C-alpha positions as CSV (number, residue, x, y, z in Angstrom):
1,M,0.8,-4.2,-20.9
2,L,-2.5,-4.0,-19.0
3,N,-4.3,-7.2,-18.3
4,K,-7.9,-7.7,-17.0
5,L,-7.0,-7.5,-13.3
6,E,-4.6,-4.5,-13.4
7,T,-6.0,-1.5,-11.6
8,K,-9.4,-3.2,-11.4
9,V,-9.6,-4.4,-7.8
10,P,-9.7,-1.6,-5.3
11,P,-6.6,-1.7,-3.1
12,L,-8.9,-1.5,0.0
13,V,-10.5,-4.8,-1.1
14,V,-7.1,-6.4,-1.5
15,L,-6.2,-5.2,2.0
16,L,-9.3,-6.7,3.5
17,A,-8.8,-9.9,1.6
18,C,-5.2,-10.1,2.9
19,M,-6.5,-9.5,6.4
20,A,-8.9,-12.4,6.0
21,I,-6.0,-14.5,4.6
22,A,-3.8,-13.5,7.6
23,W,-6.5,-14.6,10.0
24,M,-7.0,-18.0,8.2
25,L,-3.3,-18.6,7.9
26,G,-2.7,-17.6,11.4
27,H,-5.2,-20.0,12.8
28,G,-4.9,-22.7,10.1
29,L,-1.1,-23.2,10.1
30,P,0.7,-24.6,13.1
31,G,2.4,-22.2,15.4
32,R,2.2,-20.7,18.8
33,P,1.3,-17.1,19.5
34,I,4.3,-14.8,19.3
35,E,3.2,-12.4,22.1
36,P,5.7,-9.6,21.5
37,P,6.4,-7.3,24.4
38,F,4.2,-4.1,24.3
39,Q,1.9,-5.8,21.7
40,G,-0.9,-3.3,22.2
41,A,1.4,-0.3,21.9
42,I,2.9,-1.7,18.7
43,I,-0.5,-2.2,17.2
44,V,-1.6,1.4,18.1
45,L,1.6,2.8,16.6
46,L,1.3,0.8,13.4
47,I,-2.4,1.8,13.0
48,A,-1.5,5.5,13.6
49,A,1.4,5.3,11.0
50,G,-0.8,3.4,8.5
51,L,-3.6,5.9,8.8
52,Y,-1.3,8.8,8.4
53,L,0.4,7.3,5.3
54,N,-3.0,6.6,3.9
55,L,-4.7,9.9,4.6
56,A,-2.0,12.6,4.3
57,P,-1.5,11.9,0.5
58,K,-5.2,12.2,-0.1
59,F,-5.0,15.8,1.1
60,A,-2.0,16.4,-1.2
61,F,-4.0,15.1,-4.1
62,D,-6.9,17.4,-3.2
63,R,-4.6,20.4,-3.1
64,A,-3.2,19.4,-6.4
65,E,-6.7,19.0,-7.8
66,T,-5.9,15.5,-9.2
67,T,-7.6,12.2,-8.8
68,V,-6.9,9.8,-5.9
69,N,-8.8,7.0,-7.6
70,P,-6.5,4.0,-7.9
71,L,-8.8,2.5,-10.5
72,S,-8.3,5.4,-12.9
73,P,-4.7,6.5,-12.8
74,E,-5.1,7.7,-16.4
75,N,-7.2,10.6,-15.1
76,A,-4.3,12.1,-13.1
77,S,-4.0,15.8,-14.0
78,T,-0.9,16.4,-11.9
79,L,2.0,14.3,-10.6
80,V,2.3,14.8,-6.8
81,T,6.0,14.7,-5.8
82,T,6.0,16.6,-2.5
83,G,5.2,15.7,1.1
84,L,5.4,12.0,1.7
85,Y,6.1,11.5,-2.0
86,R,9.6,12.7,-1.4
87,W,10.4,9.4,0.4
88,T,8.1,6.9,-1.3
89,R,6.2,6.9,-4.6
90,N,3.4,4.9,-2.9
91,P,2.7,6.2,0.6
92,M,-1.0,5.0,0.5
93,Y,-0.1,1.5,-0.4
94,L,2.7,1.6,2.1
95,G,0.1,2.7,4.7
96,Q,-2.1,-0.2,3.8
97,A,0.8,-2.6,4.2
98,V,1.5,-1.0,7.7
99,L,-2.2,-1.4,8.6
100,L,-2.0,-5.1,7.5
101,T,1.1,-5.5,9.7
102,A,-0.9,-4.1,12.6
103,W,-3.5,-6.7,12.0
104,V,-0.9,-9.5,11.7
105,V,0.6,-8.4,15.1
106,F,-3.0,-8.6,16.5
107,V,-3.6,-12.0,15.0
108,D,-0.4,-13.0,16.8
109,R,0.5,-16.2,14.9
110,P,3.5,-16.9,12.7
111,G,1.5,-18.0,9.7
112,A,-0.3,-14.7,9.5
113,W,2.9,-13.0,8.4
114,L,2.6,-14.6,5.0
115,A,-0.2,-12.2,4.1
116,V,2.2,-9.2,4.2
117,P,4.4,-10.2,1.3
118,L,1.3,-11.5,-0.5
119,F,-0.2,-8.0,-0.3
120,V,3.0,-6.3,-1.4
121,A,3.4,-8.7,-4.3
122,Y,-0.2,-8.3,-5.5
123,I,-0.3,-4.5,-5.1
124,T,3.1,-4.1,-6.8
125,R,2.2,-6.3,-9.8
126,L,-1.4,-5.5,-10.4
127,Q,-1.6,-1.9,-9.1
128,I,1.7,-0.1,-8.9
129,L,3.4,-1.4,-12.1
130,P,0.3,-0.5,-14.2
131,E,0.1,2.9,-12.5
132,E,3.8,3.5,-13.2
133,Y,3.3,2.6,-16.9
134,I,0.4,5.0,-17.2
135,L,2.1,7.8,-15.3
136,H,5.2,7.4,-17.3
137,R,3.2,7.9,-20.5
138,R,1.2,10.8,-19.1
139,F,4.2,12.7,-17.5
140,P,7.2,11.3,-19.4
141,G,10.1,13.5,-18.3
142,L,8.8,14.4,-14.9
143,Y,7.9,10.8,-14.0
144,V,11.3,9.5,-14.9
145,S,13.0,12.2,-12.8
146,F,10.6,11.3,-9.9
147,C,11.4,7.6,-10.2
148,E,15.2,8.4,-10.2
149,R,15.0,10.2,-6.8
150,T,12.2,8.4,-5.1
151,R,11.9,4.7,-4.2
152,R,8.8,2.6,-5.1
153,W,8.1,1.5,-1.5
154,L,10.7,2.9,0.9
């Protein structure tokens, strides 16, 4: 199942690449600034939510004494299913998508929004699906139960 790109590119690198793509698309494609009301407040709230979704799970992984390294999901010693993991199987990736959304709101151009589904598609196909395959093999019964009660994204 695994190909050469699966779980090889750090998600932070994917996020930064998508931020650059958002900037290029936003300024390269035609379109006027959107200028949403309360743009600054929206950006601050999205950044706060994105950082929380990214950092809180890392503390849960530390408490569970398991790896948080997305490039080595096979090293997971425990399956974390509490905290934010009650609502989403991927709060850190969700947090990165929220941070990307904050950036897109800052870029303030319609074309920039194309970067968000690009990020979600890339992370789903080349990071999340391979992780799920590995975790299913590593924690067969527990992982199936977790997937039945918890959505992949939201």
